[in-house]
VEXTORPA-761759 format. One record per residue: residue number from 1; residue in three letters; x negated, y negated, z negated of N, C-alpha, C, O in turn. Coordinates in steps of 0.001 Angstrom, whole numbers, plus 500000, padded with zeros to 6 digits. Atoms other than C-alpha are relative to their C-alpha. Example, Ala and Ser with C-alpha at 12.3 -4.5 7.8 and 13.67 -1.06 7.14 Angstrom:
! residues 2
SITE|k|r|n.c1|n.c2|n.c3|ca.c1|ca.c2|ca.c3|c.c1|c.c2|c.c3|o.c1|o.c2|o.c3
SITE|1|ALA|499110|501190|500000|487700|504500|492200|499100|498800|500000|498064|498819|499335
SITE|2|SER|500820|501190|500060|486330|501060|492860|500770|498910|499270|500261|497802|499101
***
This chain:
! residues 181
SITE|k|r|n.c1|n.c2|n.c3|ca.c1|ca.c2|ca.c3|c.c1|c.c2|c.c3|o.c1|o.c2|o.c3
SITE|1|UNK|499416|499161|501020|501263|458250|521562|498985|501070|499600|498440|501759|500462
SITE|2|UNK|500986|499005|500422|499001|460461|519417|500489|501420|500226|501686|501704|500171
SITE|3|UNK|499666|498592|499808|498868|464174|520090|500419|500611|498674|499887|500287|497613
SITE|4|UNK|499593|499250|501185|500664|466428|517679|498967|501075|499735|498531|501790|500637
SITE|5|UNK|500909|498914|500369|498348|468680|515791|500823|501242|499712|501810|501194|498978
SITE|6|UNK|499310|498735|500213|499450|472280|515867|499177|500813|499011|498009|501120|499249
SITE|7|UNK|500676|499165|500994|498582|474263|512782|500118|501451|500442|501211|501947|500715
SITE|8|UNK|499990|498582|499643|497601|477780|513643|500436|500797|498778|499890|500625|497688
SITE|9|UNK|499495|499181|501095|499519|480260|511513|499162|501274|499921|499606|502360|500294
SITE|10|UNK|500931|498879|500088|496552|482491|510861|500076|500607|498606|499988|499902|497601
SITE|11|UNK|499894|499306|501274|496894|485080|508151|498608|500435|499559|497911|501149|500280
SITE|12|UNK|501271|499577|500565|493835|485503|505959|500265|501224|499136|500899|501130|498085
SITE|13|UNK|499718|498750|500689|493902|489099|504849|498862|500440|499092|498911|501535|498532
SITE|14|UNK|501175|499590|500768|490564|489117|503016|500346|500355|498551|499918|501399|498058
SITE|15|UNK|499659|499732|501405|492014|488891|499478|500816|501296|499881|500567|502112|498995
SITE|16|UNK|499207|498772|500017|494591|491592|500235|499150|501223|500272|499347|502267|499650
SITE|17|UNK|500901|498882|499691|491898|493818|501738|499102|500301|498802|498826|501464|498507
SITE|18|UNK|500806|499792|501202|489740|493282|498650|500803|500762|498943|500286|501673|498295
SITE|19|UNK|499143|499313|500969|492666|494348|496460|500226|501456|500409|500223|502346|499559
SITE|20|UNK|499775|498634|499518|493311|497411|498643|498809|500890|499673|498982|502058|499324
SITE|21|UNK|501202|499231|500350|489724|498529|498075|499865|500130|498482|499528|501199|497973
SITE|22|UNK|500125|500004|501468|489724|497579|494384|501001|500963|499358|500658|501691|498427
SITE|23|UNK|498960|499168|500601|492996|499374|493638|499683|501488|500077|500102|502258|499213
SITE|24|UNK|500368|498586|499891|491573|502684|494851|498611|500274|499433|498093|501386|499534
SITE|25|UNK|501245|499829|500750|488342|502092|492934|498934|500735|500806|498352|501714|500340
SITE|26|UNK|500981|499360|499123|486050|502986|495820|498600|499826|499429|498191|498728|499052
SITE|27|UNK|501359|500008|500523|482574|503910|494673|499007|500194|501141|499333|500763|502183
SITE|28|UNK|501058|499912|499002|479331|503717|496595|499834|501441|500470|499714|502368|499669
SITE|29|UNK|500266|498699|499415|478896|506617|498975|501198|500922|500121|501062|502023|500656
SITE|30|UNK|498841|499122|499881|482425|508009|498738|500474|500068|501446|500314|499119|502214
SITE|31|UNK|499462|499783|498657|484016|509422|501879|501392|499404|500064|502273|499770|499286
SITE|32|UNK|498733|500713|499845|486870|507184|503038|500546|500233|501403|499813|500156|502389
SITE|33|UNK|499318|499793|498725|489399|507910|505791|501156|499012|500094|501930|498855|499150
SITE|34|UNK|498871|500892|499719|491791|505368|507314|500715|500544|501231|500099|500772|502273
SITE|35|UNK|499161|499612|498865|494647|506505|509545|500927|498825|500260|501645|498382|499364
SITE|36|UNK|499239|501191|499670|496319|503637|511359|500620|500142|501380|500542|501198|502008
SITE|37|UNK|499452|500048|498650|498098|502657|514545|499673|498643|500602|499173|497758|499908
SITE|38|UNK|500330|501248|499312|497718|499886|517111|500765|498808|499438|500262|497685|499469
SITE|39|UNK|499196|501104|500521|500516|497822|515505|499429|499415|498710|499624|498232|498431
SITE|40|UNK|500557|500486|501260|498700|497547|512181|498469|499935|500036|497808|499930|498998
SITE|41|UNK|501446|499975|499795|495189|497458|513616|499267|498897|499227|498222|499154|498630
SITE|42|UNK|500688|501112|500685|494305|494020|512165|499920|500237|498500|498911|499920|497870
SITE|43|UNK|499987|499708|501439|495294|495101|508658|498981|501089|499695|498170|500950|498780
SITE|44|UNK|500937|498898|500206|493382|498367|508910|498557|499526|500171|497670|499953|499432
SITE|45|UNK|501360|500503|499774|490348|496517|510271|499527|499138|498832|498362|499208|498441
SITE|46|UNK|500360|500827|501162|490414|494014|507383|499628|500890|498811|498647|500619|498118
SITE|47|UNK|500288|499073|501100|490526|496884|504860|498715|500778|500304|497882|500970|499418
SITE|48|UNK|501224|499313|499560|487859|498785|506825|498775|499146|499692|497805|499624|499102
SITE|49|UNK|501140|500898|500199|485547|495763|506723|499684|499816|498516|498516|499728|498135
SITE|50|UNK|500212|500132|501443|486044|495389|502969|499394|501271|499417|498507|501198|498566
SITE|51|UNK|500501|498727|500524|485400|499085|502302|498513|500167|500300|497794|500808|499533
SITE|52|UNK|501421|499905|499664|482029|498776|504044|499102|499394|498925|497908|499688|498875
SITE|53|UNK|500759|500534|501137|480946|496784|500964|499758|501069|498936|498901|500897|498068
SITE|54|UNK|500099|498934|500986|481353|500021|498976|499396|501273|500585|498564|501924|499954
SITE|55|UNK|500411|498720|499424|480763|502916|501338|499826|499872|501507|500618|499221|502189
SITE|56|UNK|500228|499929|498561|479315|503490|504785|500599|501279|500588|500674|501434|501807
SITE|57|UNK|499425|498722|499561|480911|506950|504945|501494|499780|500222|502326|500168|499402
SITE|58|UNK|498648|500485|499728|484070|505623|506552|500420|500406|501405|499700|500162|502373
SITE|59|UNK|499457|499590|498705|486210|507064|509355|501351|499325|500188|502159|499265|499260
SITE|60|UNK|498737|500645|499668|489066|505233|511088|500582|500681|501233|499913|500807|502258
SITE|61|UNK|499336|499294|498900|491565|507057|513312|501302|499304|500354|502082|498926|499480
SITE|62|UNK|498749|500558|499487|494338|505640|515484|500942|501136|500358|500558|502076|501055
SITE|63|UNK|499020|498948|499734|497480|507739|515634|500206|500197|501497|500408|501321|501955
SITE|64|UNK|499781|499910|498551|497854|506947|519334|498939|500830|500710|499169|501311|501819
SITE|65|UNK|501043|499181|499365|494587|508768|520046|500339|501492|499941|499671|502304|500581
SITE|66|UNK|499575|498608|500090|496388|512018|519129|501208|500289|500890|501714|501411|500915
SITE|67|UNK|498872|499793|499102|499176|511508|521637|501053|498921|499842|500911|497988|499052
SITE|68|UNK|498892|500955|500034|502380|509630|522209|500778|500176|498701|501018|501296|498251
SITE|69|UNK|499244|499943|501251|504296|508759|519078|501462|500267|500290|501968|499780|501301
SITE|70|UNK|500440|499494|501293|506015|510272|517251|499033|501183|500151|499251|502087|500957
SITE|71|UNK|500979|498912|499913|503007|512510|516699|500228|501002|498871|500930|500728|497898
SITE|72|UNK|499940|498964|501022|502688|515698|514710|498686|500009|499242|497618|499787|499813
SITE|73|UNK|501184|499829|500828|500285|516137|511835|499200|501163|500567|499775|502150|501027
SITE|74|UNK|500813|498943|499396|497348|518245|512975|498833|500395|499089|498538|499715|498106
SITE|75|UNK|501095|499481|500822|494445|520243|511581|498813|499048|499933|498122|499003|498916
SITE|76|UNK|501105|500953|500001|491902|517578|512572|500198|498985|498872|499290|498750|498073
SITE|77|UNK|499718|500990|501043|493565|514977|510343|500026|500678|498630|499505|500131|497659
SITE|78|UNK|499923|499294|501277|494262|517527|507616|498608|500230|499421|498392|500012|498229
SITE|79|UNK|501360|499749|500488|490571|518443|507373|499347|498718|499498|498606|498743|498514
SITE|80|UNK|500561|501282|500461|489625|514760|507075|500561|499637|498630|499828|499178|497754
SITE|81|UNK|499352|500314|501276|492139|514290|504248|499482|500929|498898|499208|500479|497785
SITE|82|UNK|500460|499040|501007|491029|517460|502445|498560|499746|499561|498173|500122|498454
SITE|83|UNK|501398|500262|500323|487393|516305|502546|499728|498571|499547|498578|498216|499291
SITE|84|UNK|500176|501412|500359|487971|512651|501633|500096|499786|498495|500770|500530|497782
SITE|85|UNK|499850|500459|501382|487529|510948|498288|501118|498964|499913|501821|498863|498907
SITE|86|UNK|499024|501090|499930|489769|508056|499352|500598|500011|501394|499892|500245|502375
SITE|87|UNK|499371|500092|498679|492313|507718|502158|501092|498944|499982|501733|498693|498961
SITE|88|UNK|498946|500996|499779|494648|505058|503525|500807|500426|501218|500248|500823|502240
SITE|89|UNK|499119|499877|498840|497640|505521|505783|500606|498624|500174|501359|498161|499316
SITE|90|UNK|499570|501370|499735|498353|502110|507332|500640|500001|501379|499937|499941|502388
SITE|91|UNK|499340|499887|498696|500985|502292|510072|501456|499556|499922|502052|499491|498847
SITE|92|UNK|498570|500270|499868|504417|501278|511281|500739|501325|500041|500265|502300|500625
SITE|93|UNK|499183|498802|499950|507126|503825|510751|500597|500193|501382|501076|499242|501999
SITE|94|UNK|499427|499647|498710|508265|505582|513896|501003|501125|499760|500719|502085|499043
SITE|95|UNK|498956|498984|500155|511466|507591|514101|499452|501376|500353|498840|501565|501404
SITE|96|UNK|500453|498626|499787|510693|511286|513781|498711|500341|499280|498414|501519|499086
SITE|97|UNK|501301|499712|500614|507323|510909|512042|500078|500286|498498|499116|500796|497924
SITE|98|UNK|499899|499684|501424|508608|511201|508481|499786|501496|499802|498978|501904|498967
SITE|99|UNK|500125|498545|500136|508987|514967|508910|498791|500554|500752|498134|501476|500269
SITE|100|UNK|501059|499416|499170|506419|515553|511665|498597|499591|499571|497634|500309|499841
SITE|101|UNK|501334|500486|500326|503555|513502|510239|499840|499602|498534|498945|500097|497849
SITE|102|UNK|500231|500567|501330|504023|511652|506968|500173|501015|498871|499366|501032|497942
SITE|103|UNK|499829|499001|501068|505388|514501|504826|498853|501018|500001|498338|501333|498928
SITE|104|UNK|501182|499121|500010|502637|516925|505973|498730|499278|499524|497866|499892|498897
SITE|105|UNK|501139|500784|500484|500119|514129|505308|500016|499954|498472|498988|500173|497832
SITE|106|UNK|499871|500035|501459|501423|513764|501742|499684|501380|499405|499055|501468|498350
SITE|107|UNK|500324|498645|500471|501211|517564|501340|498484|500218|499964|497966|500814|499020
SITE|108|UNK|501459|499866|499963|497532|517439|502358|499357|499168|498891|498379|499596|498277
SITE|109|UNK|500511|500836|501095|496922|514591|499901|500170|500736|498669|499259|500747|497842
SITE|110|UNK|499761|499243|501243|498488|516692|497126|499057|501203|499878|498648|501574|498778
SITE|111|UNK|500906|498842|500001|496308|519643|498127|498584|499602|499592|497875|500379|498954
SITE|112|UNK|501321|500512|500366|493167|517525|497723|500116|499358|498616|500549|498212|498496
SITE|113|UNK|499793|500425|501395|493114|517179|493928|499182|498765|499601|499530|498087|498635
SITE|114|UNK|500880|501103|500402|490344|514546|493853|500286|498681|500726|499749|497641|500344
SITE|115|UNK|499822|501163|499136|491637|512093|496472|500781|498878|499303|501685|499127|498505
SITE|116|UNK|499220|501183|500360|492823|508560|495741|500575|499492|501320|499856|499389|502314
SITE|117|UNK|499299|500178|498731|495388|507559|498339|500950|498801|499961|501639|498567|498968
SITE|118|UNK|499057|501115|499828|497301|504497|499569|500839|500257|501244|500304|500433|502339
SITE|119|UNK|499044|499773|498908|500397|505001|501732|500631|498651|500317|501551|498220|499622
SITE|120|UNK|499593|501373|499683|500954|501613|503403|500866|499983|501258|500468|499471|502304
SITE|121|UNK|499081|499927|498873|503938|502245|505655|500671|498639|500204|501114|498003|499248
SITE|122|UNK|499345|501256|499596|505329|499200|507509|499409|498757|499353|500092|497741|499231
SITE|123|UNK|500655|501184|500555|502837|496840|505895|499812|498983|501132|499517|499344|502271
SITE|124|UNK|500144|501077|499014|502680|493482|507671|498909|499038|499556|498540|498991|498382
SITE|125|UNK|501107|500915|500293|499981|490848|507880|500335|499022|498883|499495|498754|498023
SITE|126|UNK|499609|500943|501047|501914|488394|505717|499941|500601|498610|499653|499898|497641
SITE|127|UNK|500059|499315|501295|502064|490970|502925|498579|500030|499445|498374|500061|498232
SITE|128|UNK|501395|499895|500429|498279|491095|502837|499520|498756|499270|498602|498834|498452
SITE|129|UNK|500435|501201|500727|497975|487497|501665|501041|499532|498994|500941|498431|498452
SITE|130|UNK|499027|500313|501046|500994|487559|499365|499972|501133|498979|499206|501079|498017
SITE|131|UNK|499889|498903|500963|501895|490803|497577|498698|500726|499735|498404|501065|498589
SITE|132|UNK|501266|499280|500181|498542|492492|498165|498921|499111|499388|497902|499613|498914
SITE|133|UNK|501023|500917|500485|496655|489374|497074|500254|499538|498559|499520|498696|498042
SITE|134|UNK|499706|500426|501369|498224|489027|493624|498958|500532|499032|498198|501447|499349
SITE|135|UNK|500894|499558|501061|496270|489420|490431|500679|501169|499287|501601|500963|498498
SITE|136|UNK|499344|498817|500550|497154|492990|489441|499838|500117|498491|500642|500784|497839
SITE|137|UNK|500108|500028|501466|495869|492452|485899|501171|499211|499417|501734|499596|498392
SITE|138|UNK|498845|500788|500440|498564|489763|485534|501298|500768|500205|502190|500721|499358
SITE|139|UNK|498813|499172|499748|501159|492065|487110|500136|501042|498886|501234|501259|498373
SITE|140|UNK|499970|498991|501063|500229|494754|484560|500416|499391|498661|501212|499979|497929
SITE|141|UNK|499632|500668|501261|500473|492299|481640|501488|499667|499978|502171|499912|498983
SITE|142|UNK|498585|500355|499920|503874|491053|482797|500881|501246|499948|501903|501258|499262
SITE|143|UNK|499245|498753|500011|505112|494598|483462|500098|500566|498585|501149|501063|498180
SITE|144|UNK|499997|499489|501370|504118|495598|479934|500935|499180|499123|501664|499743|498306
SITE|145|UNK|499104|500850|500793|505941|492604|478420|501463|500338|500282|502270|500466|499362
SITE|146|UNK|498619|499653|499627|509114|493432|480359|500349|501377|499440|501425|501561|498871
SITE|147|UNK|499770|498649|500507|508801|497116|479448|500249|499985|498491|501173|500635|498004
SITE|148|UNK|499854|500060|501461|508374|496301|475750|501366|499461|499593|501908|499861|498562
SITE|149|UNK|498676|500564|500301|511623|494295|475844|501108|500976|500403|501958|501324|499584
SITE|150|UNK|498874|499207|499501|513849|496503|478000|500022|501433|499470|501088|502044|499403
SITE|151|UNK|500018|498617|500466|512711|499858|476631|500748|500162|498675|501149|501271|498319
SITE|152|UNK|499268|499955|501274|514379|498966|473305|501416|499448|500139|502200|499504|499192
SITE|153|UNK|498718|500683|499821|517405|497202|474790|501151|500974|500204|500984|502056|500767
SITE|154|UNK|498765|499253|499764|520955|498515|474762|500840|499303|501062|501698|499907|501706
SITE|155|UNK|499261|500810|499029|522258|495718|476956|499082|498904|500516|498224|498399|499793
SITE|156|UNK|500746|501105|499404|520788|493164|479320|501016|498969|500460|502021|499309|501084
SITE|157|UNK|499112|501097|499610|522422|489772|479857|499167|498990|500791|498219|498412|500259
SITE|158|UNK|500734|500897|499114|521206|487655|482800|500905|498842|500395|502026|499048|500861
SITE|159|UNK|499281|501191|499539|522334|484085|483465|499027|499125|500778|497820|499148|500536
SITE|160|UNK|500810|500949|499248|521091|481497|485926|500738|498680|500108|501959|498644|499951
SITE|161|UNK|499344|501293|499798|521769|477792|486503|500976|500013|501183|501898|499199|501233
SITE|162|UNK|499119|499925|498824|523427|478796|489809|501333|500668|499679|502222|500714|500529
SITE|163|UNK|498716|499430|500387|526190|480554|487877|500021|501502|499792|501062|502055|499439
SITE|164|UNK|500038|498561|500249|525057|484166|487629|500224|500253|498511|499610|499606|497664
SITE|165|UNK|499752|499586|501384|526398|485763|484452|500243|501508|500041|501369|501967|500230
SITE|166|UNK|499968|498554|499807|525607|489464|484507|499657|500712|498696|498620|500445|498088
SITE|167|UNK|500266|499173|501169|525869|491905|481610|499912|501450|500450|500771|501944|501180
SITE|168|UNK|500218|498599|499633|524518|495423|481983|499823|500803|498722|498957|500498|497903
SITE|169|UNK|500174|499065|501118|524984|498180|479421|499094|501128|500483|499311|501701|501551
SITE|170|UNK|500982|498995|499612|522087|500622|479499|500353|501356|499415|500759|501456|498257
SITE|171|UNK|499732|498636|500434|522553|504368|479273|498854|500453|499091|497710|500498|499543
SITE|172|UNK|501075|499612|500920|520599|505542|476195|499301|501300|500393|498220|501599|499886
SITE|173|UNK|500643|498763|499548|519866|508853|477941|498847|499725|500974|497950|500551|501137
SITE|174|UNK|501050|500340|499036|517703|507064|480523|498797|499413|499271|498948|498633|498331
SITE|175|UNK|501236|500498|500603|514086|506357|479627|499299|499055|500967|499162|499354|502154
SITE|176|UNK|500733|500967|499192|512216|503322|480892|498569|500495|500201|497966|501080|499300
SITE|177|UNK|501385|499657|499679|508876|503918|482598|499327|498738|500523|499857|498060|501402
SITE|178|UNK|500752|501158|499532|506298|501194|483051|499209|500432|501235|498079|500907|501122
SITE|179|UNK|500608|499579|498748|505495|501881|486704|499241|498817|500601|499735|498144|501506
SITE|180|UNK|500764|501176|499586|502788|499283|487213|498884|500315|500992|498013|499481|501239
SITE|181|UNK|500992|499655|498988|500711|501140|489779|498742|500525|499405|497808|500861|500133
***
């Protein structure tokens, strides 16, 4: 009896990592900071490796090196964010860190007027070769087409072969925004 071949379910994150670097428009020589955790280490490493094609001025910090989670935002991290051109937060959400870490991190990002920032909370490896690997130019084109239709609509009617028949009346006071990233 022949042996069964087992396909290894290996996630190739290269395309997603390329998009993560492209979306923040990293330029040669810019200072880049990545804050991650052990759970998302492979994702952060894939993005780190891609960023090295643009900049060697790259720092990567593991949240666990600052103590047991949930950790508190600290001056060391704040100074890195304030001095960075680009930063990524790539980590799993931990109860208590929204207020103790993530909100102060966002405040520091807002304080640094020049920074370009990606907040990748709860990102998983599978997302890196699906959602992160899409052609964002196509997403933008499609988003614009949808926006052009719905921004003038008073009602939306959706039907499907499975039997969905949904009518939605739109409030004219609400304004559509093309939020395409």
